[in-house]
PDB file of N, CA, C and O in Angstrom:
ATOM      1  N   GLU A   1      90.688  80.072 121.342  1.00  0.00           N
ATOM      2  CA  GLU A   1      91.291  78.552 120.501  1.00  0.00           C
ATOM      3  C   GLU A   1      91.495  79.001 119.386  1.00  0.00           C
ATOM      4  O   GLU A   1      90.698  79.541 118.618  1.00  0.00           O
ATOM      5  N   VAL A   2      92.645  78.776 119.259  1.00  0.00           N
ATOM      6  CA  VAL A   2      93.314  78.513 117.483  1.00  0.00           C
ATOM      7  C   VAL A   2      93.665  77.567 117.060  1.00  0.00           C
ATOM      8  O   VAL A   2      94.231  76.740 117.775  1.00  0.00           O
ATOM      9  N   LEU A   3      93.467  77.380 115.851  1.00  0.00           N
ATOM     10  CA  LEU A   3      93.649  75.781 115.388  1.00  0.00           C
ATOM     11  C   LEU A   3      93.108  74.768 116.088  1.00  0.00           C
ATOM     12  O   LEU A   3      93.592  73.637 116.040  1.00  0.00           O
ATOM     13  N   GLY A   4      92.232  75.016 116.686  1.00  0.00           N
ATOM     14  CA  GLY A   4      91.731  73.695 117.719  1.00  0.00           C
ATOM     15  C   GLY A   4      92.325  73.788 118.730  1.00  0.00           C
ATOM     16  O   GLY A   4      91.925  72.984 119.572  1.00  0.00           O
ATOM     17  N   MET A   5      93.191  74.473 119.075  1.00  0.00           N
ATOM     18  CA  MET A   5      93.922  74.568 120.391  1.00  0.00           C
ATOM     19  C   MET A   5      94.127  75.600 121.279  1.00  0.00           C
ATOM     20  O   MET A   5      94.619  76.645 120.852  1.00  0.00           O
ATOM     21  N   GLU A   6      93.811  75.479 122.542  1.00  0.00           N
ATOM     22  CA  GLU A   6      94.047  76.366 123.338  1.00  0.00           C
ATOM     23  C   GLU A   6      95.191  77.087 123.260  1.00  0.00           C
ATOM     24  O   GLU A   6      96.264  76.508 123.094  1.00  0.00           O
ATOM     25  N   LYS A   7      95.103  78.575 123.380  1.00  0.00           N
ATOM     26  CA  LYS A   7      96.503  79.330 123.150  1.00  0.00           C
ATOM     27  C   LYS A   7      96.982  78.967 124.141  1.00  0.00           C
ATOM     28  O   LYS A   7      98.132  78.901 123.707  1.00  0.00           O
ATOM     29  N   ASP A   8      97.103  78.553 125.516  1.00  0.00           N
ATOM     30  CA  ASP A   8      98.226  78.023 125.950  1.00  0.00           C
ATOM     31  C   ASP A   8      98.998  76.966 125.217  1.00  0.00           C
ATOM     32  O   ASP A   8     100.137  77.090 124.769  1.00  0.00           O
ATOM     33  N   ALA A   9      98.130  75.780 125.147  1.00  0.00           N
ATOM     34  CA  ALA A   9      98.967  74.718 124.564  1.00  0.00           C
ATOM     35  C   ALA A   9      99.731  75.012 123.386  1.00  0.00           C
ATOM     36  O   ALA A   9     100.923  74.736 123.246  1.00  0.00           O
ATOM     37  N   LEU A  10      98.719  75.803 122.222  1.00  0.00           N
ATOM     38  CA  LEU A  10      99.670  76.086 121.222  1.00  0.00           C
ATOM     39  C   LEU A  10     100.874  76.695 121.612  1.00  0.00           C
ATOM     40  O   LEU A  10     101.942  76.274 121.169  1.00  0.00           O
ATOM     41  N   VAL A  11     100.813  77.754 122.486  1.00  0.00           N
ATOM     42  CA  VAL A  11     102.267  78.227 122.598  1.00  0.00           C
ATOM     43  C   VAL A  11     103.487  77.645 123.705  1.00  0.00           C
ATOM     44  O   VAL A  11     104.560  78.194 123.954  1.00  0.00           O
ATOM     45  N   GLU A  12     103.016  76.512 124.204  1.00  0.00           N
ATOM     46  CA  GLU A  12     103.777  75.272 125.014  1.00  0.00           C
ATOM     47  C   GLU A  12     104.419  74.707 123.537  1.00  0.00           C
ATOM     48  O   GLU A  12     105.483  75.005 122.996  1.00  0.00           O
ATOM     49  N   ASP A  13     103.592  73.990 123.207  1.00  0.00           N
ATOM     50  CA  ASP A  13     104.298  73.256 121.667  1.00  0.00           C
ATOM     51  C   ASP A  13     105.132  73.787 120.952  1.00  0.00           C
ATOM     52  O   ASP A  13     106.139  73.194 120.566  1.00  0.00           O
ATOM     53  N   PHE A  14     104.733  75.492 120.538  1.00  0.00           N
ATOM     54  CA  PHE A  14     105.472  76.232 119.811  1.00  0.00           C
ATOM     55  C   PHE A  14     106.824  76.145 120.384  1.00  0.00           C
ATOM     56  O   PHE A  14     107.777  75.770 119.702  1.00  0.00           O
ATOM     57  N   MET A  15     106.941  76.511 121.725  1.00  0.00           N
ATOM     58  CA  MET A  15     108.140  76.613 122.576  1.00  0.00           C
ATOM     59  C   MET A  15     109.297  75.948 122.140  1.00  0.00           C
ATOM     60  O   MET A  15     110.466  76.248 121.901  1.00  0.00           O
ATOM     61  N   ILE A  16     108.546  74.886 122.115  1.00  0.00           N
ATOM     62  CA  ILE A  16     109.270  73.078 122.660  1.00  0.00           C
ATOM     63  C   ILE A  16     109.699  72.855 121.686  1.00  0.00           C
ATOM     64  O   ILE A  16     110.753  72.231 121.803  1.00  0.00           O
ATOM     65  N   THR A  17     109.306  73.131 120.284  1.00  0.00           N
ATOM     66  CA  THR A  17     109.464  73.149 119.217  1.00  0.00           C
ATOM     67  C   THR A  17     110.596  74.208 118.648  1.00  0.00           C
ATOM     68  O   THR A  17     111.587  73.935 117.971  1.00  0.00           O
ATOM     69  N   TYR A  18     110.202  75.353 119.071  1.00  0.00           N
ATOM     70  CA  TYR A  18     111.365  76.427 118.720  1.00  0.00           C
ATOM     71  C   TYR A  18     112.725  76.026 119.007  1.00  0.00           C
ATOM     72  O   TYR A  18     113.716  75.872 118.294  1.00  0.00           O
ATOM     73  N   GLY A  19     112.400  75.841 120.814  1.00  0.00           N
ATOM     74  CA  GLY A  19     113.808  75.722 121.355  1.00  0.00           C
ATOM     75  C   GLY A  19     114.614  74.592 121.147  1.00  0.00           C
ATOM     76  O   GLY A  19     115.747  74.803 121.578  1.00  0.00           O
ATOM     77  N   GLU A  20     114.457  73.289 120.576  1.00  0.00           N
ATOM     78  CA  GLU A  20     114.652  72.453 119.580  1.00  0.00           C
ATOM     79  C   GLU A  20     115.594  72.370 118.427  1.00  0.00           C
ATOM     80  O   GLU A  20     116.528  71.618 118.149  1.00  0.00           O
ATOM     81  N   ALA A  21     115.050  73.365 117.866  1.00  0.00           N
ATOM     82  CA  ALA A  21     115.308  73.642 116.463  1.00  0.00           C
ATOM     83  C   ALA A  21     116.412  74.656 116.560  1.00  0.00           C
ATOM     84  O   ALA A  21     117.333  74.435 115.775  1.00  0.00           O
ATOM     85  N   LEU A  22     116.534  75.587 117.235  1.00  0.00           N
ATOM     86  CA  LEU A  22     117.634  76.586 117.783  1.00  0.00           C
ATOM     87  C   LEU A  22     118.670  75.468 118.609  1.00  0.00           C
ATOM     88  O   LEU A  22     119.821  75.858 118.805  1.00  0.00           O
ATOM     89  N   ALA A  23     118.408  74.525 118.943  1.00  0.00           N
ATOM     90  CA  ALA A  23     119.773  74.016 119.377  1.00  0.00           C
ATOM     91  C   ALA A  23     119.751  73.349 118.484  1.00  0.00           C
ATOM     92  O   ALA A  23     120.885  73.680 118.137  1.00  0.00           O
ATOM     93  N   ASN A  24     119.374  72.433 117.500  1.00  0.00           N
ATOM     94  CA  ASN A  24     119.539  71.397 116.406  1.00  0.00           C
ATOM     95  C   ASN A  24     120.514  72.562 115.354  1.00  0.00           C
ATOM     96  O   ASN A  24     121.409  72.128 114.628  1.00  0.00           O
ATOM     97  N   ILE A  25     120.187  73.976 115.418  1.00  0.00           N
ATOM     98  CA  ILE A  25     121.213  74.857 114.407  1.00  0.00           C
ATOM     99  C   ILE A  25     122.439  75.157 115.375  1.00  0.00           C
ATOM    100  O   ILE A  25     123.349  75.670 114.725  1.00  0.00           O
ATOM    101  N   GLY A  26     122.672  75.043 116.366  1.00  0.00           N
ATOM    102  CA  GLY A  26     124.017  75.532 117.123  1.00  0.00           C
ATOM    103  C   GLY A  26     123.588  76.455 118.169  1.00  0.00           C
ATOM    104  O   GLY A  26     124.574  76.890 118.763  1.00  0.00           O
ATOM    105  N   PHE A  27     122.809  76.782 118.486  1.00  0.00           N
ATOM    106  CA  PHE A  27     122.731  77.802 119.538  1.00  0.00           C
ATOM    107  C   PHE A  27     122.621  77.181 120.551  1.00  0.00           C
ATOM    108  O   PHE A  27     121.981  76.130 120.548  1.00  0.00           O
ATOM    109  N   ASN A  28     123.422  77.827 122.084  1.00  0.00           N
ATOM    110  CA  ASN A  28     123.339  76.915 123.314  1.00  0.00           C
ATOM    111  C   ASN A  28     121.935  77.509 124.256  1.00  0.00           C
ATOM    112  O   ASN A  28     121.113  78.331 123.851  1.00  0.00           O
ATOM    113  N   ASN A  29     121.948  76.839 125.588  1.00  0.00           N
ATOM    114  CA  ASN A  29     120.967  76.773 126.098  1.00  0.00           C
ATOM    115  C   ASN A  29     120.533  77.921 126.378  1.00  0.00           C
ATOM    116  O   ASN A  29     119.332  78.191 126.384  1.00  0.00           O
ATOM    117  N   ARG A  30     121.903  79.138 126.775  1.00  0.00           N
ATOM    118  CA  ARG A  30     121.453  80.682 127.244  1.00  0.00           C
ATOM    119  C   ARG A  30     120.685  81.193 126.203  1.00  0.00           C
ATOM    120  O   ARG A  30     119.746  81.985 126.282  1.00  0.00           O
ATOM    121  N   GLU A  31     121.405  80.414 124.749  1.00  0.00           N
ATOM    122  CA  GLU A  31     121.029  81.906 124.144  1.00  0.00           C
ATOM    123  C   GLU A  31     119.532  81.241 123.236  1.00  0.00           C
ATOM    124  O   GLU A  31     118.921  81.984 122.467  1.00  0.00           O
ATOM    125  N   VAL A  32     119.119  79.867 123.453  1.00  0.00           N
ATOM    126  CA  VAL A  32     117.706  79.505 123.540  1.00  0.00           C
ATOM    127  C   VAL A  32     116.765  80.000 124.645  1.00  0.00           C
ATOM    128  O   VAL A  32     115.649  79.559 124.372  1.00  0.00           O
ATOM    129  N   MET A  33     116.740  80.448 125.344  1.00  0.00           N
ATOM    130  CA  MET A  33     116.550  80.940 126.544  1.00  0.00           C
ATOM    131  C   MET A  33     116.304  82.286 126.248  1.00  0.00           C
ATOM    132  O   MET A  33     115.193  82.806 126.133  1.00  0.00           O
ATOM    133  N   ARG A  34     117.288  82.770 126.141  1.00  0.00           N
ATOM    134  CA  ARG A  34     116.634  84.208 125.716  1.00  0.00           C
ATOM    135  C   ARG A  34     115.992  84.465 124.658  1.00  0.00           C
ATOM    136  O   ARG A  34     115.140  85.353 124.700  1.00  0.00           O
ATOM    137  N   LEU A  35     116.209  83.838 123.592  1.00  0.00           N
ATOM    138  CA  LEU A  35     115.509  84.203 122.136  1.00  0.00           C
ATOM    139  C   LEU A  35     114.046  83.815 122.705  1.00  0.00           C
ATOM    140  O   LEU A  35     113.112  84.576 122.451  1.00  0.00           O
ATOM    141  N   SER A  36     113.851  82.765 123.389  1.00  0.00           N
ATOM    142  CA  SER A  36     112.334  81.926 123.865  1.00  0.00           C
ATOM    143  C   SER A  36     111.739  82.816 125.042  1.00  0.00           C
ATOM    144  O   SER A  36     110.601  82.589 125.452  1.00  0.00           O
ATOM    145  N   ALA A  37     112.536  83.850 125.590  1.00  0.00           N
ATOM    146  CA  ALA A  37     112.074  84.614 126.545  1.00  0.00           C
ATOM    147  C   ALA A  37     111.479  85.681 125.406  1.00  0.00           C
ATOM    148  O   ALA A  37     110.320  85.776 125.005  1.00  0.00           O
ATOM    149  N   GLN A  38     112.666  86.458 125.016  1.00  0.00           N
ATOM    150  CA  GLN A  38     111.886  87.668 123.708  1.00  0.00           C
ATOM    151  C   GLN A  38     110.554  87.186 123.085  1.00  0.00           C
ATOM    152  O   GLN A  38     109.580  87.939 123.088  1.00  0.00           O
ATOM    153  N   GLY A  39     110.500  86.078 122.607  1.00  0.00           N
ATOM    154  CA  GLY A  39     109.685  85.357 121.435  1.00  0.00           C
ATOM    155  C   GLY A  39     108.195  85.418 122.655  1.00  0.00           C
ATOM    156  O   GLY A  39     107.051  85.792 122.398  1.00  0.00           O
ATOM    157  N   LEU A  40     108.643  85.009 123.718  1.00  0.00           N
ATOM    158  CA  LEU A  40     106.918  85.102 125.028  1.00  0.00           C
ATOM    159  C   LEU A  40     106.840  86.389 125.496  1.00  0.00           C
ATOM    160  O   LEU A  40     105.809  86.494 126.162  1.00  0.00           O
ATOM    161  N   ALA A  41     107.518  87.516 125.449  1.00  0.00           N
ATOM    162  CA  ALA A  41     107.363  88.918 125.805  1.00  0.00           C
ATOM    163  C   ALA A  41     106.042  89.116 124.611  1.00  0.00           C
ATOM    164  O   ALA A  41     105.140  89.862 124.993  1.00  0.00           O
ATOM    165  N   VAL A  42     105.922  88.651 123.557  1.00  0.00           N
ATOM    166  CA  VAL A  42     105.143  89.357 122.830  1.00  0.00           C
ATOM    167  C   VAL A  42     103.708  88.980 123.074  1.00  0.00           C
ATOM    168  O   VAL A  42     102.772  89.774 122.975  1.00  0.00           O
ATOM    169  N   VAL A  43     103.592  87.580 123.433  1.00  0.00           N
ATOM    170  CA  VAL A  43     102.318  86.818 123.560  1.00  0.00           C
ATOM    171  C   VAL A  43     101.618  87.325 124.986  1.00  0.00           C
ATOM    172  O   VAL A  43     100.540  86.854 125.346  1.00  0.00           O
TER     173      VAL A  43
END
């Protein structure tokens, strides 16, 4: 557990927020998916 949450739940919440933030600043869906996949490769 991290921050009182299971790791999977924490990663899921982060990825949703991260994707929304990238979309809000102008990244298209393809770019968001690519950046998200790169981030998940580390987890």
